[in-house]
Structure formats: C-alpha cells, structure tokens
MOPAC internal coordinates of N, CA, C and O (Angstrom, degrees):
PM7 1SCF
backbone

  N    0.0000 0     0.00 0     0.00 0    0    0    0
  C    1.4460 1     0.00 0     0.00 0    1    0    0
  C    1.5262 1   110.58 1     0.00 0    2    1    0
  O    1.2310 1   120.96 1   136.43 1    3    2    1
  N    1.3230 1   115.78 1   -43.57 1    3    2    1
  C    1.4598 1   119.07 1  -177.62 1    5    3    2
  C    1.5269 1   112.13 1   -64.39 1    6    5    3
  O    1.2310 1   120.35 1   140.19 1    7    6    5
  N    1.3189 1   116.95 1   -39.81 1    7    6    5
  C    1.4663 1   118.84 1   179.50 1    9    7    6
  C    1.5276 1   111.61 1   -69.82 1   10    9    7
  O    1.2310 1   120.50 1   157.56 1   11   10    9
  N    1.3141 1   116.65 1   -22.44 1   11   10    9
  C    1.4624 1   121.63 1  -179.90 1   13   11   10
  C    1.5251 1   111.85 1   -83.81 1   14   13   11
  O    1.2310 1   120.27 1   140.23 1   15   14   13
  N    1.3322 1   117.09 1   -39.77 1   15   14   13
  C    1.4593 1   120.42 1  -171.09 1   17   15   14
  C    1.5224 1   114.62 1  -117.29 1   18   17   15
  O    1.2310 1   120.21 1   165.54 1   19   18   17
  N    1.3244 1   117.19 1   -14.46 1   19   18   17
  C    1.4555 1   120.52 1  -178.71 1   21   19   18
  C    1.5180 1   111.90 1   101.26 1   22   21   19
  O    1.2310 1   121.11 1   -23.06 1   23   22   21
  N    1.3188 1   115.49 1   156.94 1   23   22   21
  C    1.4625 1   121.62 1  -175.31 1   25   23   22
  C    1.5253 1   112.41 1   -67.03 1   26   25   23
  O    1.2310 1   119.87 1   140.24 1   27   26   25
  N    1.3276 1   117.85 1   -39.76 1   27   26   25
  C    1.4676 1   120.52 1  -177.63 1   29   27   26
  C    1.5177 1   111.40 1   -64.57 1   30   29   27
  O    1.2310 1   120.46 1   132.77 1   31   30   29
  N    1.3228 1   116.72 1   -47.23 1   31   30   29
  C    1.4650 1   120.94 1   179.67 1   33   31   30
  C    1.5300 1   110.52 1   -63.50 1   34   33   31
  O    1.2310 1   120.10 1   135.91 1   35   34   33
  N    1.3204 1   117.42 1   -44.09 1   35   34   33
  C    1.4621 1   121.21 1  -179.85 1   37   35   34
  C    1.5217 1   110.60 1   -62.22 1   38   37   35
  O    1.2310 1   120.32 1   136.45 1   39   38   37
  N    1.3176 1   116.99 1   -43.55 1   39   38   37
  C    1.4652 1   121.08 1   177.49 1   41   39   38
  C    1.5280 1   110.56 1   -61.89 1   42   41   39
  O    1.2310 1   120.17 1   135.66 1   43   42   41
  N    1.3240 1   117.28 1   -44.34 1   43   42   41
  C    1.4613 1   122.58 1   178.28 1   45   43   42
  C    1.5283 1   110.97 1   -58.30 1   46   45   43
  O    1.2310 1   120.03 1   130.85 1   47   46   45
  N    1.3139 1   117.56 1   -49.15 1   47   46   45
  C    1.4661 1   121.81 1   179.41 1   49   47   46
  C    1.5242 1   110.27 1   -61.90 1   50   49   47
  O    1.2310 1   120.33 1   134.33 1   51   50   49
  N    1.3206 1   116.98 1   -45.67 1   51   50   49
  C    1.4632 1   121.68 1  -178.32 1   53   51   50
  C    1.5345 1   111.11 1   -60.06 1   54   53   51
  O    1.2310 1   120.35 1   131.76 1   55   54   53
  N    1.3199 1   116.93 1   -48.24 1   55   54   53
  C    1.4619 1   120.54 1  -176.54 1   57   55   54
  C    1.5295 1   112.02 1   -69.55 1   58   57   55
  O    1.2310 1   119.99 1   135.92 1   59   58   57
  N    1.3108 1   117.63 1   -44.08 1   59   58   57
  C    1.4736 1   120.44 1  -179.14 1   61   59   58
  C    1.5220 1   110.45 1   -66.09 1   62   61   59
  O    1.2310 1   119.87 1   133.46 1   63   62   61
  N    1.3259 1   117.85 1   -46.54 1   63   62   61
  C    1.4651 1   119.60 1  -177.74 1   65   63   62
  C    1.5257 1   111.43 1   -69.09 1   66   65   63
  O    1.2310 1   119.87 1   143.54 1   67   66   65
  N    1.3164 1   117.85 1   -36.46 1   67   66   65
  C    1.4621 1   120.49 1   176.88 1   69   67   66
  C    1.5223 1   111.27 1   -63.84 1   70   69   67
  O    1.2310 1   120.76 1   137.99 1   71   70   69
  N    1.3201 1   116.15 1   -42.01 1   71   70   69
  C    1.4692 1   120.82 1   178.27 1   73   71   70
  C    1.5250 1   110.88 1   -65.21 1   74   73   71
  O    1.2310 1   120.44 1   133.87 1   75   74   73
  N    1.3195 1   116.76 1   -46.13 1   75   74   73
  C    1.4676 1   120.20 1  -179.17 1   77   75   74
  C    1.5293 1   111.42 1   -66.20 1   78   77   75
  O    1.2310 1   120.00 1   142.83 1   79   78   77
  N    1.3201 1   117.61 1   -37.17 1   79   78   77
  C    1.4610 1   120.76 1   177.84 1   81   79   78
  C    1.5273 1   110.21 1   -64.03 1   82   81   79
  O    1.2310 1   120.32 1   138.83 1   83   82   81
  N    1.3126 1   116.99 1   -41.17 1   83   82   81
  C    1.4683 1   120.73 1   178.51 1   85   83   82
  C    1.5225 1   111.13 1   -66.30 1   86   85   83
  O    1.2310 1   120.40 1   136.60 1   87   86   85
  N    1.3208 1   116.84 1   -43.40 1   87   86   85
  C    1.4715 1   120.04 1   177.97 1   89   87   86
  C    1.5262 1   111.42 1   -62.66 1   90   89   87
  O    1.2310 1   120.44 1   137.56 1   91   90   89
  N    1.3040 1   116.77 1   -42.44 1   91   90   89
  C    1.4611 1   120.46 1   178.19 1   93   91   90
  C    1.5256 1   110.45 1   -61.48 1   94   93   91
  O    1.2310 1   120.71 1   137.31 1   95   94   93
  N    1.3071 1   116.24 1   -42.69 1   95   94   93
  C    1.4576 1   120.30 1   179.66 1   97   95   94
  C    1.5242 1   111.05 1   -60.95 1   98   97   95
  O    1.2310 1   120.46 1   135.13 1   99   98   97
  N    1.3188 1   116.73 1   -44.87 1   99   98   97
  C    1.4630 1   121.27 1   179.84 1  101   99   98
  C    1.5322 1   110.55 1   -63.38 1  102  101   99
  O    1.2310 1   120.32 1   137.80 1  103  102  101
  N    1.3213 1   117.00 1   -42.20 1  103  102  101
  C    1.4622 1   120.72 1  -178.45 1  105  103  102
  C    1.5278 1   112.43 1   -73.97 1  106  105  103
  O    1.2310 1   119.99 1   149.06 1  107  106  105
  N    1.3143 1   117.62 1   -30.94 1  107  106  105
  C    1.4588 1   121.96 1  -175.43 1  109  107  106
  C    1.5239 1   112.54 1   -75.94 1  110  109  107
  O    1.2310 1   120.35 1   140.50 1  111  110  109
  N    1.3070 1   116.94 1   -39.50 1  111  110  109
  C    1.4631 1   121.24 1  -174.98 1  113  111  110
  C    1.5258 1   110.15 1   -86.96 1  114  113  111
  O    1.2310 1   120.15 1   -58.74 1  115  114  113
  N    1.3539 1   117.33 1   121.26 1  115  114  113
  C    1.4686 1   119.97 1  -178.15 1  117  115  114
  C    1.5313 1   113.28 1   -67.84 1  118  117  115
  O    1.2310 1   120.11 1   143.98 1  119  118  117
  N    1.3173 1   117.39 1   -36.02 1  119  118  117
  C    1.4558 1   121.42 1   177.13 1  121  119  118
  C    1.5196 1   108.96 1   -94.18 1  122  121  119
  O    1.2310 1   120.44 1   -32.94 1  123  122  121
  N    1.3083 1   116.76 1   147.06 1  123  122  121
  C    1.4758 1   118.05 1   177.33 1  125  123  122
  C    1.5305 1   110.93 1   -60.45 1  126  125  123
  O    1.2310 1   121.08 1   -48.58 1  127  126  125
  N    1.2996 1   115.54 1   131.42 1  127  126  125
  C    1.4603 1   121.47 1   175.67 1  129  127  126
  C    1.5237 1   108.44 1  -127.38 1  130  129  127
  O    1.2310 1   121.25 1   -24.69 1  131  130  129
  N    1.2961 1   115.22 1   155.31 1  131  130  129
  C    1.4569 1   120.16 1   176.68 1  133  131  130
  C    1.5201 1   107.04 1  -105.42 1  134  133  131
  O    1.2310 1   121.13 1   -61.98 1  135  134  133
  N    1.3021 1   115.45 1   118.02 1  135  134  133
  C    1.4539 1   120.85 1   177.60 1  137  135  134
  C    1.5146 1   109.98 1  -111.16 1  138  137  135
  O    1.2310 1   120.86 1   -45.40 1  139  138  137
  N    1.3013 1   115.96 1   134.60 1  139  138  137
  C    1.4613 1   119.72 1   177.69 1  141  139  138
  C    1.5278 1   108.26 1  -130.25 1  142  141  139
  O    1.2310 1   121.03 1   -22.04 1  143  142  141
  N    1.2862 1   115.64 1   157.96 1  143  142  141
  C    1.4563 1   120.41 1   176.60 1  145  143  142
  C    1.5171 1   111.67 1   109.34 1  146  145  143
  O    1.2310 1   121.78 1    -4.71 1  147  146  145
  N    1.3017 1   114.19 1   175.29 1  147  146  145
  C    1.4537 1   121.20 1  -176.81 1  149  147  146
  C    1.5174 1   111.75 1  -118.70 1  150  149  147
  O    1.2310 1   120.34 1  -159.64 1  151  150  149
  N    1.3312 1   116.96 1    20.36 1  151  150  149
  C    1.4627 1   119.16 1  -174.05 1  153  151  150
  C    1.5273 1   112.90 1   -63.31 1  154  153  151
  O    1.2310 1   119.52 1   145.57 1  155  154  153
  N    1.3282 1   118.52 1   -34.43 1  155  154  153
  C    1.4678 1   119.89 1   177.64 1  157  155  154
  C    1.5240 1   111.02 1   -62.09 1  158  157  155
  O    1.2310 1   120.47 1   139.52 1  159  158  157
  N    1.3252 1   116.70 1   -40.48 1  159  158  157
  C    1.4677 1   120.62 1   177.89 1  161  159  158
  C    1.5280 1   111.49 1   -69.82 1  162  161  159
  O    1.2310 1   120.30 1   143.26 1  163  162  161
  N    1.3270 1   117.04 1   -36.74 1  163  162  161
  C    1.4666 1   120.76 1   177.35 1  165  163  162
  C    1.5251 1   109.55 1   -64.08 1  166  165  163
  O    1.2310 1   120.59 1   136.11 1  167  166  165
  N    1.3354 1   116.48 1   -43.89 1  167  166  165
  C    1.4629 1   119.60 1   175.79 1  169  167  166
  C    1.5202 1   110.58 1   -62.88 1  170  169  167
  O    1.2310 1   120.10 1   146.56 1  171  170  169
  N    1.3312 1   117.41 1   -33.44 1  171  170  169
  C    1.4572 1   120.92 1   176.41 1  173  171  170
  C    1.5223 1   112.18 1   -62.88 1  174  173  171
  O    1.2310 1   120.64 1   137.40 1  175  174  173
  N    1.3218 1   116.38 1   -42.60 1  175  174  173
  C    1.4711 1   119.75 1   176.77 1  177  175  174
  C    1.5247 1   110.44 1   -63.43 1  178  177  175
  O    1.2310 1   120.95 1   140.92 1  179  178  177
  N    1.3331 1   115.79 1   -39.08 1  179  178  177
  C    1.4666 1   119.27 1   178.86 1  181  179  178
  C    1.5280 1   110.47 1   -67.09 1  182  181  179
  O    1.2310 1   120.03 1   143.08 1  183  182  181
  N    1.3257 1   117.56 1   -36.92 1  183  182  181
  C    1.4598 1   121.04 1   176.33 1  185  183  182
  C    1.5208 1   111.75 1   -63.72 1  186  185  183
  O    1.2310 1   120.35 1   136.14 1  187  186  185
  N    1.3285 1   116.94 1   -43.86 1  187  186  185
  C    1.4687 1   120.72 1   177.98 1  189  187  186
  C    1.5219 1   110.88 1   -64.23 1  190  189  187
  O    1.2310 1   120.52 1   139.45 1  191  190  189
  N    1.3369 1   116.62 1   -40.55 1  191  190  189
  C    1.4633 1   120.74 1   177.69 1  193  191  190
  C    1.5280 1   110.68 1   -63.51 1  194  193  191
  O    1.2310 1   120.47 1   138.61 1  195  194  193
  N    1.3308 1   116.70 1   -41.39 1  195  194  193
  C    1.4705 1   121.05 1   177.68 1  197  195  194
  C    1.5197 1   110.43 1   -60.47 1  198  197  195
  O    1.2310 1   120.16 1   137.77 1  199  198  197
  N    1.3284 1   117.31 1   -42.23 1  199  198  197
  C    1.4612 1   120.79 1   178.10 1  201  199  198
  C    1.5286 1   110.67 1   -61.24 1  202  201  199
  O    1.2310 1   120.34 1   138.30 1  203  202  201
  N    1.3174 1   116.96 1   -41.70 1  203  202  201
  C    1.4665 1   119.86 1   179.21 1  205  203  202
  C    1.5275 1   111.47 1   -65.60 1  206  205  203
  O    1.2310 1   120.76 1   142.66 1  207  206  205
  N    1.3305 1   116.15 1   -37.34 1  207  206  205
  C    1.4702 1   119.49 1   177.21 1  209  207  206
  C    1.5349 1   109.40 1   -64.71 1  210  209  207
  O    1.2310 1   120.45 1   135.26 1  211  210  209
  N    1.3310 1   116.74 1   -44.74 1  211  210  209
  C    1.4667 1   120.00 1   179.66 1  213  211  210
  C    1.5351 1   111.98 1   -64.48 1  214  213  211
  O    1.2310 1   120.53 1   151.05 1  215  214  213
  N    1.3211 1   116.60 1   -28.95 1  215  214  213
  C    1.4683 1   121.13 1   177.42 1  217  215  214
  C    1.5277 1   111.69 1   -84.10 1  218  217  215
  O    1.2310 1   120.45 1  -175.60 1  219  218  217
  N    1.3434 1   116.75 1     4.40 1  219  218  217
  C    1.4754 1   122.96 1   177.22 1  221  219  218
  C    1.5246 1   112.29 1    62.55 1  222  221  219
  O    1.2310 1   120.98 1  -134.56 1  223  222  221
  N    1.3360 1   115.73 1    45.44 1  223  222  221
  C    1.4537 1   119.84 1  -179.65 1  225  223  222
  C    1.5202 1   113.87 1  -118.68 1  226  225  223
  O    1.2310 1   119.84 1  -166.58 1  227  226  225
  N    1.3402 1   117.91 1    13.42 1  227  226  225
  C    1.4649 1   119.76 1  -176.91 1  229  227  226
  C    1.5253 1   109.81 1  -124.72 1  230  229  227
  O    1.2310 1   121.26 1   -57.61 1  231  230  229
  N    1.3180 1   115.20 1   122.39 1  231  230  229
  C    1.4616 1   121.26 1   178.03 1  233  231  230
  C    1.5236 1   109.42 1   -96.20 1  234  233  231
  O    1.2310 1   120.83 1   -40.55 1  235  234  233
  N    1.3107 1   116.01 1   139.45 1  235  234  233
  C    1.4566 1   121.08 1   176.30 1  237  235  234
  C    1.5133 1   110.88 1   -80.90 1  238  237  235
  O    1.2310 1   120.60 1    -1.93 1  239  238  237
  N    1.3154 1   116.45 1   178.07 1  239  238  237
  C    1.4645 1   121.61 1  -179.70 1  241  239  238
  C    1.5238 1   111.58 1   -63.65 1  242  241  239
  O    1.2310 1   120.80 1   153.38 1  243  242  241
  N    1.3328 1   116.08 1   -26.62 1  243  242  241
  C    1.4656 1   119.95 1  -179.50 1  245  243  242
  C    1.5244 1   113.02 1   -85.95 1  246  245  243
  O    1.2310 1   119.93 1  -177.16 1  247  246  245
  N    1.3383 1   117.73 1     2.84 1  247  246  245
  C    1.4580 1   121.31 1   177.78 1  249  247  246
  C    1.5161 1   114.63 1    88.83 1  250  249  247
  O    1.2310 1   120.50 1   179.99 1  251  250  249
  N    1.3420 1   116.66 1    -0.01 1  251  250  249
  C    1.4627 1   119.22 1   178.01 1  253  251  250
  C    1.5242 1   110.10 1   -98.58 1  254  253  251
  O    1.2310 1   121.25 1   -23.68 1  255  254  253
  N    1.3302 1   115.22 1   156.32 1  255  254  253
  C    1.4614 1   119.79 1   176.72 1  257  255  254
  C    1.5214 1   110.29 1   -65.43 1  258  257  255
  O    1.2310 1   120.61 1   -42.55 1  259  258  257
  N    1.3357 1   116.44 1   137.45 1  259  258  257
  C    1.4581 1   120.44 1   174.94 1  261  259  258
  C    1.5269 1   109.01 1   -72.77 1  262  261  259
  O    1.2310 1   121.10 1   -33.01 1  263  262  261
  N    1.3123 1   115.50 1   146.99 1  263  262  261
  C    1.4597 1   120.07 1   177.60 1  265  263  262
  C    1.5212 1   109.42 1  -110.32 1  266  265  263
  O    1.2310 1   121.04 1   -17.57 1  267  266  265
  N    1.3220 1   115.62 1   162.43 1  267  266  265
  C    1.4577 1   120.75 1   178.34 1  269  267  266
  C    1.5185 1   110.71 1   -61.93 1  270  269  267
  O    1.2310 1   120.18 1   148.87 1  271  270  269
  N    1.3391 1   117.25 1   -31.13 1  271  270  269
  C    1.4747 1   120.58 1   179.21 1  273  271  270
  C    1.5232 1   111.39 1   -59.65 1  274  273  271
  O    1.2310 1   119.96 1   148.75 1  275  274  273
  N    1.3195 1   117.68 1   -31.25 1  275  274  273
  C    1.4609 1   120.16 1   179.80 1  277  275  274
  C    1.5335 1   111.78 1   -70.86 1  278  277  275
  O    1.2310 1   120.24 1   160.51 1  279  278  277
  N    1.3397 1   117.15 1   -19.49 1  279  278  277
  C    1.4591 1   121.07 1   179.44 1  281  279  278
  C    1.5210 1   113.23 1   -93.16 1  282  281  279
  O    1.2310 1   120.09 1   168.04 1  283  282  281
  N    1.3239 1   117.43 1   -11.96 1  283  282  281
  C    1.4647 1   119.98 1  -176.54 1  285  283  282
  C    1.5301 1   114.25 1   -60.30 1  286  285  283
  O    1.2310 1   118.69 1   133.32 1  287  286  285
  N    1.3345 1   120.11 1   -46.68 1  287  286  285
  C    1.4741 1   117.87 1  -179.63 1  289  287  286
  C    1.5330 1   113.90 1   -56.43 1  290  289  287
  O    1.2310 1   119.02 1   129.39 1  291  290  289
  N    1.3464 1   119.47 1   -50.61 1  291  290  289
  C    1.4649 1   116.84 1   178.93 1  293  291  290
  C    1.5243 1   113.22 1   -65.80 1  294  293  291
  O    1.2310 1   119.91 1   147.23 1  295  294  293
  N    1.3289 1   117.77 1   -32.77 1  295  294  293
  C    1.4686 1   120.01 1   176.53 1  297  295  294
  C    1.5237 1   111.09 1   -62.37 1  298  297  295
  O    1.2310 1   120.60 1   132.90 1  299  298  297
  N    1.3148 1   116.47 1   -47.10 1  299  298  297
  C    1.4707 1   121.19 1  -178.46 1  301  299  298
  C    1.5231 1   110.64 1   -65.65 1  302  301  299
  O    1.2310 1   120.30 1   134.57 1  303  302  301
  N    1.3247 1   117.03 1   -45.43 1  303  302  301
  C    1.4613 1   120.92 1  -179.68 1  305  303  302
  C    1.5330 1   110.29 1   -60.18 1  306  305  303
  O    1.2310 1   120.52 1   132.88 1  307  306  305
  N    1.3126 1   116.61 1   -47.12 1  307  306  305
  C    1.4646 1   119.63 1  -178.51 1  309  307  306
  C    1.5188 1   112.20 1   -69.04 1  310  309  307
  O    1.2310 1   119.84 1   149.37 1  311  310  309
  N    1.3185 1   117.91 1   -30.63 1  311  310  309
  C    1.4581 1   120.59 1   175.72 1  313  311  310
  C    1.5244 1   110.22 1   -63.23 1  314  313  311
  O    1.2310 1   120.12 1   136.44 1  315  314  313
  N    1.3181 1   117.38 1   -43.56 1  315  314  313
  C    1.4617 1   120.30 1   179.38 1  317  315  314
  C    1.5315 1   111.97 1   -70.98 1  318  317  315
  O    1.2310 1   120.14 1   141.92 1  319  318  317
  N    1.3168 1   117.34 1   -38.08 1  319  318  317
  C    1.4619 1   120.27 1   176.66 1  321  319  318
  C    1.5276 1   110.26 1   -61.55 1  322  321  319
  O    1.2310 1   120.34 1   144.55 1  323  322  321
  N    1.3136 1   116.96 1   -35.45 1  323  322  321
  C    1.4677 1   121.20 1  -179.43 1  325  323  322
  C    1.5179 1   112.81 1   -66.17 1  326  325  323
  O    1.2310 1   119.58 1   165.76 1  327  326  325
  N    1.3188 1   118.40 1   -14.24 1  327  326  325
  C    1.4586 1   122.04 1   178.34 1  329  327  326
  C    1.5309 1   112.88 1   -91.75 1  330  329  327
  O    1.2310 1   119.93 1  -178.47 1  331  330  329
  N    1.3090 1   117.73 1     1.53 1  331  330  329
  C    1.4625 1   120.58 1   178.79 1  333  331  330
  C    1.5279 1   109.52 1   -72.63 1  334  333  331
  O    1.2310 1   120.56 1   -25.39 1  335  334  333
  N    1.3368 1   116.53 1   154.61 1  335  334  333
  C    1.4627 1   119.12 1   177.71 1  337  335  334
  C    1.5333 1   111.44 1   -58.31 1  338  337  335
  O    1.2310 1   121.25 1   -33.60 1  339  338  337
  N    1.3054 1   115.21 1   146.40 1  339  338  337
  C    1.4671 1   123.50 1   177.92 1  341  339  338
  C    1.5283 1   113.95 1    70.01 1  342  341  339
  O    1.2310 1   120.38 1  -170.02 1  343  342  341
  N    1.3300 1   116.89 1     9.98 1  343  342  341
  C    1.4656 1   121.18 1   175.94 1  345  343  342
  C    1.5218 1   106.84 1  -107.62 1  346  345  343
  O    1.2310 1   119.99 1   -44.66 1  347  346  345
  N    1.3178 1   117.63 1   135.34 1  347  346  345
  C    1.4569 1   121.65 1  -174.22 1  349  347  346
  C    1.5320 1   110.87 1   -92.96 1  350  349  347
  O    1.2310 1   121.08 1   -85.60 1  351  350  349
  N    1.3235 1   115.55 1    94.40 1  351  350  349
  C    1.4622 1   121.48 1   179.93 1  353  351  350
  C    1.5202 1   111.22 1   -60.16 1  354  353  351
  O    1.2310 1   119.85 1   141.32 1  355  354  353
  N    1.3303 1   117.89 1   -38.68 1  355  354  353
  C    1.4677 1   120.10 1  -177.80 1  357  355  354
  C    1.5305 1   111.08 1   -61.97 1  358  357  355
  O    1.2310 1   119.96 1   140.51 1  359  358  357
  N    1.3184 1   117.69 1   -39.49 1  359  358  357
  C    1.4627 1   120.81 1   178.27 1  361  359  358
  C    1.5213 1   110.82 1   -67.95 1  362  361  359
  O    1.2310 1   120.31 1   138.80 1  363  362  361
  N    1.3226 1   117.01 1   -41.20 1  363  362  361
  C    1.4625 1   120.59 1  -179.68 1  365  363  362
  C    1.5246 1   111.14 1   -64.38 1  366  365  363
  O    1.2310 1   120.81 1   132.12 1  367  366  365
  N    1.3225 1   116.05 1   -47.88 1  367  366  365
  C    1.4691 1   119.42 1  -178.61 1  369  367  366
  C    1.5208 1   111.85 1   -64.78 1  370  369  367
  O    1.2310 1   120.16 1   135.60 1  371  370  369
  N    1.3294 1   117.31 1   -44.40 1  371  370  369
  C    1.4660 1   118.53 1  -179.28 1  373  371  370
  C    1.5230 1   111.15 1   -67.05 1  374  373  371
  O    1.2310 1   119.93 1   141.84 1  375  374  373
  N    1.3305 1   117.73 1   -38.16 1  375  374  373
  C    1.4566 1   119.57 1   176.15 1  377  375  374
  C    1.5188 1   111.76 1   -60.29 1  378  377  375
  O    1.2310 1   120.80 1   135.26 1  379  378  377
  N    1.3378 1   116.07 1   -44.74 1  379  378  377
  C    1.4643 1   120.47 1   179.70 1  381  379  378
  C    1.5297 1   111.28 1   -63.46 1  382  381  379
  O    1.2310 1   120.45 1   133.10 1  383  382  381
  N    1.3269 1   116.74 1   -46.90 1  383  382  381
  C    1.4718 1   120.85 1  -177.54 1  385  383  382
  C    1.5276 1   111.28 1   -64.10 1  386  385  383
  O    1.2310 1   120.23 1   134.40 1  387  386  385
  N    1.3201 1   117.17 1   -45.60 1  387  386  385
  C    1.4680 1   120.28 1   179.22 1  389  387  386
  C    1.5287 1   110.09 1   -63.98 1  390  389  387
  O    1.2310 1   120.56 1   138.78 1  391  390  389
  N    1.3242 1   116.53 1   -41.22 1  391  390  389
  C    1.4698 1   119.13 1   177.35 1  393  391  390
  C    1.5165 1   112.14 1   -62.26 1  394  393  391
  O    1.2310 1   120.31 1   138.18 1  395  394  393
  N    1.3308 1   117.01 1   -41.82 1  395  394  393
  C    1.4693 1   120.38 1   178.32 1  397  395  394
  C    1.5223 1   110.72 1   -63.71 1  398  397  395
  O    1.2310 1   120.39 1   138.21 1  399  398  397
  N    1.3220 1   116.87 1   -41.79 1  399  398  397
  C    1.4762 1   119.90 1   177.70 1  401  399  398
  C    1.5170 1   111.38 1   -61.81 1  402  401  399
  O    1.2310 1   120.57 1   135.75 1  403  402  401
  N    1.3212 1   116.52 1   -44.25 1  403  402  401
  C    1.4711 1   119.42 1   177.22 1  405  403  402
  C    1.5155 1   110.43 1   -61.73 1  406  405  403
  O    1.2310 1   120.38 1   137.57 1  407  406  405
  N    1.3310 1   116.89 1   -42.43 1  407  406  405
  C    1.4682 1   120.73 1   179.30 1  409  407  406
  C    1.5187 1   113.12 1   -61.89 1  410  409  407
  O    1.2310 1   120.20 1   141.12 1  411  410  409
  N    1.3105 1   117.23 1   -38.88 1  411  410  409
  C    1.4647 1   120.73 1   179.12 1  413  411  410
  C    1.5320 1   111.68 1   -73.36 1  414  413  411
  O    1.2310 1   120.18 1   145.04 1  415  414  413
  N    1.3240 1   117.26 1   -34.96 1  415  414  413
  C    1.4641 1   120.19 1  -174.04 1  417  415  414
  C    1.5243 1   112.63 1   -84.16 1  418  417  415
  O    1.2310 1   120.13 1   137.77 1  419  418  417
  N    1.3326 1   117.36 1   -42.23 1  419  418  417
  C    1.4655 1   119.61 1  -168.03 1  421  419  418
  C    1.5139 1   116.52 1  -103.14 1  422  421  419
  O    1.2310 1   118.27 1   172.04 1  423  422  421
  N    1.3079 1   120.91 1    -7.96 1  423  422  421
  C    1.4717 1   118.99 1   179.84 1  425  423  422
  C    1.4884 1   111.57 1  -128.25 1  426  425  423
  O    1.2310 1   120.10 1   180.00 1  427  426  425

C-alpha cells in the first residue's frame, strides 16, 4: 500500500481507520471490553486498497490491472476469521468501511 500511495497517505489511512475501529468497538459493546491490536487499522488499509482496485488504479506484478475477483479470497477468509470468539467483528468491519470510503474519496 505504501509503495502505491506513499507514506503520508498510508499513515493517514492507518491512523484514521484504527481510531474509528476503536471508537466503533467502544460504542458497539454494551459492557466495557479491552481491545488490543491493530487489526481495525489493518482492515482499514485493506479497505482503501480494495477501493483503489475498484477504481482501476492498481497494477499487478504481471502489468495488468487487478480485479475485485482477485481480492475475494482474502476478503472471505478474513470475514470468517472475524467471527471467531474474542475477535472484534465491529472493529474489523468499521475499519474496512472507513478505509474504503477514504480510498474512494481521496485517491
């Protein structure tokens, strides 16, 4: 992502999506929970990358444009992993959605 969009943009996406994922987690869970990790921000980067792929701005190693179909396996796998116990689905989904919105709006 950083080599595609630059360090400043990647940092911006990472920090905003990580913050929004944490806020969503706090608001979603009625009882106080302790969440650790950067998975919401990682999902945010993946959301921004998905937006860039959908906007036809990402070239693969073979020189062809990446398609959304190439992103489906990791999306599906991570969606199911997010349903495991002790994993915060709300943080993952909000990170991905916010990242996708940033990707569509700013790049």
